[in-house]
N, C-alpha and C positions, 0 to 999 in steps of 0.2 A: 731210212725213213720209208715207211710203206703207207699207201694210200688205197682205199677202196671206193670205187665210183659205181653207183647204182643207177639203173635206168629202167623204165618199163611200167612203172605204177600208174594208177589213174582211176577213173570212174568207169564201172562196168555194170550192166544189168545182171540180175540173178540168172544163172545158167550160162553166162558168157565166160570168156577166156582172157587171160593176160599172161604175158611172158616177161619175167624179171631177168635182168642181167646184172652181174657185178664183176668188174674188172679190178684186179690187184695190180699196182704198179709200184716201182721204187727199187730199193736195194734188196731184192729178193733172190735167195739162193734156191729155196724150195718151198713149196706149200703143202702141208699135211692135210688136215681136214679143212673143208669149207662147208658152210651152211647158211640156211635161212632161218631166222627167228622172227616172231611177230609179237606186237604188244597192242592190245585193244584198251580203250580208255577204262580205267578202273580195275585192270586186270594185270597179272604179272606176265613178264616176258616168257614166251614159250618156244621151244624148238619146233620148227615146221618140218624141216628136212636136213639131212646131213649127208656128206659124201667124203670118203677117204681118198688119199691120193692113188690108190689102186682100184677105185671105183665102187667100193661097198657103200650102199646106201641105207638109210633108215628114215622112217616117216612117223610123224604123229598119227595116232589112230584117227583123228577127225579128218585128215587129208589123204588117207591111203586110197588108191584107186582114182583120185582126182588130180593129184599134183605129181610132177616128175621133176627130180632134180638131176642135173647133169654138169659135167665140167669139160673145159678144153684146156689141158695142161700147157699147150704150147702158147695159149693166149692168157694164162693165169685168170681164167674166167669161169664163173659158175652161173648156171641158169636155173630158174624155176619155172616151169610150165604149169599154169594153174587153169584147170578146165572145170566146168560145172560149178562155178563159183556160187556161193551162198552168202546171204547178209551177214552171218556169223563169221566170215572170212574177213570182214572189214577190220583193218588194223594198220599200224605203221609196221612195215617189213624191213628187217635189218640184215645185212649181209655180214658174216663173220669168216674169218680166216686165221688159221694157226699157221704162222710163217717162220721159217729160219732165214734170216737176213744173211747178206754177204759177209757180215762180221761174225757169223756162226751163232748169234743169239736167237732165242725162240721166244715169241710173243703172239698174243691174240689181238687182232685188229678188227674194228668194226666200221662199217659204213654208217653214213649219217641218217639213213632210214628214208623209205619211200612209202607214200600213202597209197593204200589200196582200199577203194570204197566200193562195195557191192550194194547197190540200191536201184530200185525201179523209179 
């Protein structure tokens, strides 16, 4: 069993910053990709940023230059540093991880989501 626990969401003014964290725990052998997705009301879930186990990253065009994804493999944790936040960044942010368990099976896991609201 694998669990993803998120923290760091909240209310922030336009131009402000937030740092999201997501820690994976449980019967983990290794974690391949980790990423952050978001979903705004009435819109489809979209990939915000992803990172592989060797550190390769990719970002949605809308957040390039403002957001930075990183991970600490020793802690099974992924971070999303969000700077210069805009109202259109308002969404529920979800952590995702592709995990090989100690039983050698591979599956995707999702966090429960954390609300990020950018408003004056």
